C-alpha positions in Angstrom: 0.0 0.0 0.0 1.3 3.4 -1.0 2.4 5.8 1.8 0.7 9.2 1.9 2.9 12.3 1.9 1.8 13.1 5.4 2.6 9.6 6.6 6.0 9.8 4.9 6.8 12.9 6.8 5.7 11.4 10.1 8.0 8.4 9.5 10.9 10.6 8.6 10.4 12.8 11.7 10.3 9.7 14.0 13.4 8.2 12.3 15.6 11.3 12.8 14.4 12.3 16.2 17.2 10.6 18.1 19.9 12.5 16.1 18.9 15.9 17.5 18.9 17.8 14.2 16.3 20.6 14.6 17.3 22.1 11.3 16.3 18.9 9.4 13.2 18.5 11.6 12.3 22.1 10.6 12.6 21.3 7.0 10.1 18.3 7.4 7.7 20.5 9.4 7.8 23.1 6.6 7.0 20.3 4.1 4.1 19.2 6.2 2.8 22.8 6.5 3.1 23.1 2.7 1.0 19.9 2.3 -1.7 21.2 4.7 -2.0 24.5 2.7 -1.6 22.8 -0.7 -4.6 23.7 -2.8 -5.2 23.5 -6.5 -6.3 26.9 -7.9 -8.5 26.6 -11.0 -9.0 30.0 -12.8 -12.3 30.3 -14.7 -11.9 33.1 -17.3 -13.6 34.4 -20.3 -15.3 37.3 -22.0 -18.4 39.0 -20.7 -21.6 36.9 -20.4 -20.1 33.7 -21.6 -21.5 31.4 -18.8 -18.5 31.4 -16.4 -20.6 31.7 -13.3 -23.1 29.1 -14.4 -20.2 26.7 -15.1 -18.8 27.2 -11.6 -22.3 26.6 -10.2 -22.7 23.4 -12.3 -19.3 22.1 -11.1 -20.0 22.5 -7.4 -23.8 21.8 -7.6 -24.8 25.0 -5.8 -25.7 28.6 -6.8 -22.6 30.1 -5.4 -22.1 32.7 -8.2 -25.0 35.1 -9.1 -26.5 34.4 -12.5 -28.9 36.5 -14.6 -29.2 38.0 -18.1 -28.5 41.4 -16.6 -26.1 40.4 -13.8 -22.3 40.4 -14.2 -19.6 39.3 -11.8 -18.1 42.3 -10.1 -15.2 40.8 -8.2 -13.4 37.4 -8.3 -15.4 34.7 -6.4 -13.2 32.0 -4.8 -15.1 28.8 -4.1 -13.3 26.3 -1.7 -14.1 23.5 0.6 -15.7 24.1 4.0 -17.6 21.9 6.5 -20.5 24.4 6.5 -21.5 27.0 3.9 -19.9 30.3 4.6 -19.3 33.6 2.7 -16.3 35.8 3.5 -15.6 39.3 2.1 -11.9 39.9 1.6 -10.6 43.5 1.7 -7.1 44.9 2.0 -7.8 45.7 5.7 -9.3 42.4 6.7 -11.9 39.6 6.3 -15.6 39.8 7.1 -18.2 37.0 7.1 -21.7 37.7 5.8 -24.8 35.6 5.5 -25.0 33.3 2.4 -28.0 35.1 1.0 -26.1 38.4 0.8 -23.6 37.0 -1.7 -25.2 38.6 -4.8 -25.1 42.0 -3.2 -21.3 41.9 -3.1 -20.2 39.5 -5.9 -22.5 40.9 -8.7 -22.2 44.1 -10.7 -25.8 45.0 -9.9 -25.2 45.1 -6.1 -21.6 46.2 -6.2 -21.2 48.4 -9.3 -17.6 49.2 -10.1 -16.6 47.3 -7.0 -17.6 50.3 -4.8 -17.2 47.9 -1.8 -13.5 47.8 -2.5 -13.3 44.0 -2.3 -10.2 42.0 -3.3 -12.4 38.9 -3.7 -15.3 37.0 -2.2 -14.7 33.5 -0.7 -17.4 30.9 -0.6 -17.0 27.8 1.4 -19.0 24.7 0.6 -19.0 21.0 1.7 -18.5 19.4 -1.8 -16.5 16.2 -2.6 -14.7 17.9 -5.6 -13.7 20.8 -3.4 -12.7 18.4 -0.6 -10.0 17.0 -2.9 -8.2 20.3 -2.8 -9.7 22.1 -5.8 -10.4 25.8 -5.5 -12.5 27.5 -8.2 -12.0 31.2 -9.0 -14.7 32.8 -11.0 -13.2 36.0 -12.5 -15.1 39.1 -13.8 -15.5 39.3 -17.5 -16.6 42.9 -17.7 -15.0 44.4 -20.8 -13.4 41.3 -22.1 -10.0 39.6 -21.8 -8.1 42.5 -23.3 -9.8 45.2 -21.2 -8.4 46.9 -18.2 -10.4 44.5 -16.0 -8.7 41.6 -17.8 -5.3 42.7 -16.4 -6.2 41.3 -13.0 -6.9 37.9 -14.7 -3.6 38.0 -16.5 -1.8 38.9 -13.3 -3.3 35.8 -11.5 -2.2 33.4 -14.2 1.2 32.5 -12.8 -0.3 31.5 -9.4 -3.0 29.3 -11.0 -2.6 25.5 -11.3 -5.1 25.3 -14.1 -7.1 27.6 -16.3 -10.5 27.1 -18.0 -11.2 29.5 -20.8 -15.0 29.8 -21.1 -16.7 30.8 -24.4 -20.2 30.1 -25.6 -21.2 28.4 -28.8 -22.6 31.6 -30.5 -19.4 32.3 -32.4 -15.9 31.1 -33.0 -12.9 32.1 -30.9 -11.9 35.8 -31.1 -8.4 37.1 -31.5 -8.2 38.2 -27.8 -9.3 34.7 -26.7 -6.6 33.0 -28.8 -4.0 35.5 -27.6 -5.0 34.9 -24.0 -4.6 31.1 -24.5 -1.1 31.6 -25.8 -0.1 33.6 -22.8 -1.8 31.2 -20.4 0.0 28.2 -21.9 3.3 29.9 -21.3 2.9 30.2 -17.5 0.3 27.7 -16.5 0.7 23.8 -16.6 -2.9 23.0 -17.4 -5.1 24.9 -19.8 -8.4 23.7 -21.2 -11.3 25.3 -23.1 -15.0 25.0 -22.3 -17.7 25.9 -24.8 -21.0 26.6 -23.0 -24.7 26.9 -23.9 -24.9 24.0 -26.3 -28.6 23.8 -25.5 -29.1 27.3 -27.1 -27.2 26.9 -30.3 -28.0 24.0 -32.7 -24.7 24.5 -34.6 -22.5 24.1 -31.5 -20.8 21.0 -33.0 -19.5 22.9 -36.1 -18.5 25.8 -33.8 -16.5 23.4 -31.6 -14.8 21.9 -34.7 -13.8 25.3 -36.0 -12.5 26.3 -32.6 -10.4 23.1 -32.4 -9.0 24.1 -35.9 -8.2 27.6 -34.7 -6.3 26.1 -31.7 -4.4 23.8 -34.0 -3.5 26.6 -36.4 -2.3 28.8 -33.5 -0.2 25.9 -32.1 -2.2 25.7 -28.9 -2.6 22.2 -27.4 -5.6 22.4 -25.2 -8.6 20.1 -24.6 -12.0 21.4 -25.6 -15.1 20.5 -23.7 -18.7 21.3 -24.7 -21.3 21.7 -21.9 -24.8 22.9 -21.1 -25.1 24.3 -17.6 -28.9 24.4 -18.0 -29.0 20.6 -18.5 -26.5 20.1 -15.7 -28.6 22.1 -13.3 -31.7 20.2 -14.3 -29.9 16.9 -13.8 -28.7 18.0 -10.3 -32.3 18.9 -9.3 -33.9 15.7 -10.7 -31.1 13.2 -10.4 -31.5 12.2 -14.1 -28.2 10.6 -15.1 -29.0 10.6 -18.8 -29.5 14.4 -18.8 -26.3 14.8 -16.8 -24.4 12.8 -19.4 -26.0 14.9 -22.2 -24.9 18.1 -20.3 -21.2 17.3 -21.1 -20.1 17.8 -17.5 -18.9 14.3 -16.6 -15.8 14.4 -19.0 -15.0 17.9 -17.6 -15.1 16.7 -14.0 -13.0 13.7 -14.9 -10.5 16.0 -16.5 -10.3 18.1 -13.4 -9.8 15.1 -11.2 -7.3 13.3 -13.3 -5.4 16.1 -15.0 -5.5 18.9 -12.5 -6.1 17.5 -8.9 -4.1 14.3 -9.6 -1.2 16.2 -11.2 -1.0 18.5 -8.2 -1.0 15.5 -5.9 1.8 13.9 -7.9 3.8 17.1 -7.6 3.2 17.2 -3.8 4.3 13.6 -3.5 7.4 14.3 -5.6 8.4 17.3 -3.5 7.7 15.5 -0.2 9.7 12.5 -1.4 12.6 14.8 -2.3 12.6 16.5 1.1 12.3 13.2 3.0 15.1 11.5 1.1 17.3 14.5 1.4 16.9 14.7 5.1 17.3 11.0 5.7 20.2 11.0 3.2 22.1 13.5 5.3 21.7 11.4 8.4 22.7 8.3 6.5 25.8 10.0 5.0 26.9 10.9 8.5 26.4 7.4 9.8 28.3 5.9 6.8 31.2 8.2 7.4 31.3 7.2 11.0 31.0 3.5 10.0 34.0 3.9 7.7 36.0 5.5 10.4 35.1 2.7 12.9 35.9 -0.1 10.5 39.2 1.4 9.2 40.9 3.4 11.9 44.0 3.6 9.8 42.1 5.6 7.1 40.5 8.0 9.5 42.8 10.9 8.8 42.2 10.6 5.0 38.4 10.5 5.7 38.7 13.6 7.9 40.5 15.5 5.2 37.9 14.6 2.6 35.1 15.5 5.0 36.8 18.8 5.9 37.1 19.7 2.2 33.5 18.9 1.7 32.6 21.0 4.7 34.6 23.9 3.4 32.8 23.7 0.0 29.4 23.6 1.9 30.5 26.7 3.9 31.5 28.4 0.6 28.0 28.0 -0.7 26.9 30.5 2.0 29.4 33.1 0.9 28.4 35.9 -1.5 31.1 34.8 -3.8 29.5 31.5 -4.4 28.5 30.8 -8.0 24.8 30.4 -7.3 24.8 33.6 -5.3 26.4 35.5 -8.2 24.1 33.9 -10.7 21.1 35.0 -8.6 22.3 38.5 -8.0 23.4 39.1 -11.6 20.4 37.4 -13.0 17.9 39.5 -11.0 19.7 42.7 -11.9 19.7 41.7 -15.6 16.1 40.6 -15.5 15.1 43.9 -13.8 16.7 45.9 -16.6 15.3 43.6 -19.4 11.8 43.7 -18.0 11.9 47.5 -17.6 13.2 47.9 -21.1 10.6 45.5 -22.6 7.8 47.4 -20.8 9.0 50.8 -21.9 9.6 49.6 -25.5 6.0 48.3 -25.7 4.6 51.5 -24.3 6.7 53.7 -26.6 5.3 51.8 -29.6 1.7 52.3 -28.3 2.3 56.0 -27.8 3.7 56.3 -31.4 0.8 54.5 -32.9 -1.7 56.4 -30.7 -0.3 59.8 -31.6 -0.4 59.0 -35.3 -4.1 58.2 -34.9 -4.7 61.5 -33.0 -3.0 63.6 -35.6 -5.1 62.1 -38.4 -8.2 64.2 -37.4 -10.3 65.7 -34.7 -9.8 63.6 -31.5 -13.2 64.6 -30.2 -14.9 62.5 -32.9 -13.0 59.3 -32.2 -12.2 59.7 -28.5 -14.6 57.1 -27.2 -13.2 54.4 -29.5 -9.7 55.7 -29.2 -9.7 55.6 -25.3 -11.0 52.0 -25.3 -8.4 50.9 -27.9 -5.5 52.7 -26.0 -6.5 51.1 -22.6 -6.8 47.7 -24.2 -3.4 48.1 -26.0 -1.7 49.1 -22.7 -3.4 46.3 -20.8 -2.2 43.8 -23.4 1.3 45.2 -23.3 1.4 44.9 -19.5 0.1 41.4 -19.6 2.6 40.3 -22.2 5.4 41.9 -20.2 4.2 40.1 -17.0 4.1 36.7 -18.7 7.5 37.2 -20.2 8.9 38.3 -16.8 7.4 35.2 -15.2 9.0 32.9 -17.7 12.4 34.5 -17.3 12.1 34.4 -13.5 11.4 30.6 -13.6 14.3 30.0 -15.9 16.6 32.0 -13.6 15.4 29.9 -10.6 16.3 26.7 -12.4 19.7 28.1 -13.4 20.4 29.0 -9.8 19.5 25.5 -8.7 21.9 24.0 -11.2 24.8 26.2 -10.1 24.0 25.4 -6.4 24.5 21.7 -7.0 24.9 20.4 -10.6 25.1 16.8 -9.5 21.7 16.6 -7.8 18.2 17.8 -8.8 17.0 20.6 -6.5 13.3 21.1 -5.7 12.6 24.8 -5.8 10.5 26.5 -3.2 7.0 27.9 -4.0 8.2 30.9 -5.9 6.1 34.1 -5.7 6.3 34.9 -9.4 2.7 36.0 -9.7 2.0 39.7 -9.7 -0.9 41.8 -8.4 -3.1 43.8 -10.7 -0.8 46.7 -11.7 -3.7 48.7 -13.2 -5.8 48.7 -10.1 -4.4 52.0 -8.9 -4.3 53.7 -12.4 -7.1 56.1 -13.2 -8.9 55.6 -16.4 -7.7 57.4 -19.5 -9.6 60.7 -19.6 -9.1 64.1 -21.3 -10.2 67.5 -19.9 -13.1 69.2 -21.5 -11.9 71.2 -24.6 -13.3 74.3 -26.2 -16.6 73.6 -28.1 -17.0 74.9 -31.6 -20.7 74.8 -32.2 -22.9 76.7 -34.5 -22.9 79.8 -32.3 -19.1 79.8 -32.0 -18.7 79.4 -35.7 -21.2 82.2 -36.4 -19.4 84.5 -34.0 -16.0 83.7 -35.4 -17.3 84.2 -39.0 -18.9 87.6 -38.1 -15.7 88.7 -36.4 -13.5 87.9 -39.5 -16.2 89.1 -41.9 -16.6 92.5 -40.1 -12.9 93.2 -40.5 -13.0 92.3 -44.2 -16.1 94.4 -44.8 -14.7 97.4 -43.0 -11.2 97.2 -44.6 -12.4 96.7 -48.2 -15.3 99.1 -47.8 -12.9 101.9 -46.8 -10.7 101.1 -49.7 -13.7 101.2 -52.1 -14.8 104.6 -50.7 -11.6 106.0 -52.1 -12.8 105.2 -55.6 -16.3 106.4 -55.0 -17.9 103.1 -53.8 -20.2 102.8 -50.8 -19.0 101.0 -47.7 -21.1 98.0 -48.5 -20.4 97.0 -52.0 -19.9 93.7 -53.9 -16.2 93.7 -53.3 -16.4 94.4 -49.5 -19.2 91.8 -49.1 -17.1 89.2 -51.0 -14.1 90.0 -48.9 -16.2 89.7 -45.7 -17.4 86.3 -46.7 -13.9 85.1 -47.7 -12.2 86.4 -44.5 -15.1 85.2 -42.3 -14.8 81.7 -43.8 -11.1 81.8 -43.4 -11.5 82.8 -39.7 -13.8 79.8 -39.1 -11.3 77.4 -40.8 -8.4 78.8 -38.8 -10.3 78.6 -35.5 -11.3 75.1 -36.2 -7.7 74.2 -36.9 -6.6 75.9 -33.6 -9.2 74.0 -31.6 -8.4 70.7 -33.3 -4.7 71.2 -32.6 -5.4 72.1 -29.0 -7.5 68.9 -28.7 -4.8 66.9 -30.2 -2.2 68.3 -27.8 -4.6 67.8 -24.8 -5.2 64.2 -25.9 -1.5 63.5 -26.3 -0.8 64.9 -22.9 -3.5 62.7 -21.3 -2.3 59.6 -23.2 1.3 60.2 -22.1 0.2 60.7 -18.5 -1.8 57.5 -18.5 1.0 55.5 -20.0 3.5 57.0 -17.5 1.1 56.0 -14.6 0.8 52.4 -16.0 4.6 52.1 -16.5 5.2 53.4 -13.0 2.8 50.9 -11.3 3.7 47.9 -13.6 7.4 48.5 -13.1 7.0 48.7 -9.4 5.0 45.4 -9.5 7.7 43.7 -11.5 10.5 44.9 -9.2 8.6 43.7 -6.2 8.1 40.3 -7.7 11.8 39.9 -8.6 12.9 41.0 -5.1 10.5 38.4 -3.6 12.0 35.8 -5.9 15.5 36.8 -5.0 14.8 36.5 -1.2 13.0 33.2 -1.6 15.8 31.6 -3.5 18.5 33.1 -1.3 16.8 31.9 1.9 16.1 28.5 0.4 19.6 27.6 -0.8 21.3 29.2 2.2 19.2 27.0 4.5 20.2 23.9 2.4 23.9 24.9 2.6 23.6 25.3 6.4 22.0 21.9 6.7 24.7 20.3 4.6 27.5 22.0 6.5 26.1 20.8 9.9 25.8 17.2 8.6 29.5 17.3 7.5 30.6 18.9 10.7 29.0 16.1 12.7 30.5 13.5 10.4 34.0 15.0 11.1 33.3 15.0 14.9 32.2 11.3 14.8 35.3 10.4 12.8 37.6 12.2 15.2 35.9 10.5 18.2 36.4 7.1 16.6 40.2 7.5 16.9 40.0 7.5 20.7 37.6 4.6 21.0 38.7 1.2 22.3 38.3 -2.0 20.3 35.2 -3.0 22.3 33.6 0.4 22.0 34.3 0.3 18.3 32.5 -3.0 17.8 29.6 -1.9 19.9 29.2 1.3 17.9 29.5 -0.6 14.6 26.6 -2.8 15.6 24.5 0.3 16.5 25.3 2.0 13.2 24.2 -1.1 11.3 21.0 -1.2 13.2 20.3 2.5 12.7 21.2 2.3 8.9 18.8 -0.7 8.5 16.0 1.3 10.3 16.6 4.3 8.0 16.6 2.1 4.9 13.3 0.7 5.9 11.9 4.2 6.1 13.3 5.0 2.7 11.6 1.9 1.2 8.3 2.9 2.8 8.3 6.4 1.6 9.4 5.5 -2.0 6.6 2.9 -2.4 
């Protein structure tokens, strides 16, 4: 029978208790705490009104996410396991529990427009078997689409997700933003799948699904596609009709979540636990074997001590700032900071150039609504792409540091904080101050002002040759100069609007660059601290093990023949006991 990760840690703790190694015991306690908090985050994302909330409700078999034709999700809703149903509002300043029936008032756009309650997310706890296996569902807002400003929060959460479900209904084929999102998700998340909803509403859903699969293949995206009907699923849950449940398409999706998402996370947890347990026991075994060699061959003790001392010095050198892994980490983070900042600025400069060309092509007032939406979407896409690229580079750097720490052994990396927060949360929306209006009254007044000057000037000139003040020449000049005045004033106002819009655009881009840059730097500083602390702790554990091996070898020189035989017998017994533990935890 296979040993559970928790049981493996208990066996290892019992096996090393007699050796008084609090550092190794602490490592096992940390592994146990990691298992206790180990949850599988499934991010449910998609465009506006595609059926994400109904999908979550269908998966957990409860109306945890508000659903209506005119109701949209306002803040992320996190659904996890709990013994009794509970709703918790999470703000920056703390957590507050509210009655279950008040959930729509906080989670839906209708009750919480624009997130006026300033919630980070809403947590819903439910006693459900699928959730009890460790799955946590996150229903994200779809307001504005994946490429909107609101979509930046979804992109920022990608690196911390264990799996992603992209939800789209069967009314149309995949859009360009959806395919772009999938590409970015595949780059930073291990499991990505696609769900096509509302098969009960669209008779042509099979052909739409086939076309979407072709789009995925053409884009080089390898993701499974599931077709479901949440309406049929809900009917099946209420009536217990298994045929309708099968027709809903949910069983294959639930099987995928159990086998490809939850099971893979469990496999990773077992692998990391096995690595920690074997490393801890291995250090104790190495010390015992060194002592055994010294007891069996007293004449070779000095050579053994020299070898152990050299190994101890190498382990001590791993803690020095001059160590190769330390230099790799320090230089890598510095280079990555510069590269990420350059990449972000380059993307923003390209957006500004393209945007200013569009503004100079005409009157910004006529295109401002469409322009502002495009500009915010372009900036959001740039920030998202920069964040994904930074995450990929950060993970590559972590692996490189692990290789330089010990190229002979595979190193399990700690849980790296490579995910970023929503960098656009603190950025005001792109807006331009009210410019001068040039309506009919303004045009008439400008024309009269220019025409009066022309009439007066040419009328006086005409009076010299005997013409009246108002004559055909002066009237024509008045009309000509009045029209020119109107054209010149329109050009002046248009130029002023263009300049105002360019200033607003640059201010918005500067704000985004400031917050996104700060977010990236914070992420990289956190990564540097995590890796530094992790590998420094490993070096300290290794050094202590070697120090104790040296002390045991030196002590063996002074031991009598009888003491040596007795200690050899003890060592063999202890090694046998540790080997039995190793066999149990590797089962």
